C-alpha positions in Angstrom: -0.1 -4.4 5.2 -0.1 -3.9 8.9 0.8 -0.4 10.2 1.3 1.2 13.6 -2.0 2.4 15.0 -4.2 0.0 13.0 -6.8 -2.1 14.9 -6.3 -5.8 14.1 -8.1 -9.0 15.0 -6.4 -12.4 15.6 -8.0 -14.9 13.3 -6.1 -18.1 14.3 -4.1 -19.5 17.2 -3.9 -18.3 20.8 -6.0 -15.2 21.4 -8.2 -16.0 18.3 -11.1 -13.5 18.1 -9.4 -10.8 20.2 -8.7 -7.3 18.8 -5.9 -4.9 19.6 -3.9 -1.9 18.3 -0.6 -2.4 16.5 2.2 -0.7 18.4 5.2 -1.8 16.4 6.0 -4.1 13.4 9.1 -6.3 13.4 10.8 -8.1 10.5 8.8 -6.2 7.9 9.9 -7.4 4.5 12.6 -9.6 6.0 13.0 -13.4 6.0 10.6 -15.3 8.2 7.3 -14.0 9.6 6.4 -10.4 10.2 5.5 -10.0 13.9 3.6 -7.2 15.5 3.6 -5.8 19.1 -0.1 -5.4 19.9 -1.9 -3.8 22.8 -4.7 -6.2 23.8 -6.9 -5.8 26.8 -4.4 -3.5 28.5 -1.4 -5.8 27.9 1.3 -5.9 25.2 1.7 -9.1 23.3 3.4 -10.2 20.0 1.2 -11.6 17.2 2.5 -13.0 13.9 0.9 -10.9 11.2 -0.1 -13.9 9.0 -2.5 -14.8 11.8 -4.2 -11.4 11.9 -6.3 -9.2 9.8 -7.5 -5.6 9.9 -10.5 -5.3 12.2 -13.0 -4.1 9.6 -15.6 -3.6 12.3 -13.5 -1.0 14.0 -10.8 0.3 11.5 -11.3 0.0 7.8 -9.6 2.0 5.1 -10.2 -0.5 2.3 -12.7 1.8 0.5 -15.3 -1.0 0.2 -17.6 0.2 3.0 
């Protein structure tokens, strides 16, 4: 689950491989794709959450590390 303040990495599509911080989550639990407003390299952009993952190198709370 993506939450505000989490560091995420884009794993597919435009901006693949870039990381950013989640500022806002839209359409959470609603129909269609969940979309996040993300701060990336000093700019705010929207990423669909199904094309992102938590950036485990920078922000991990999975309890496995």
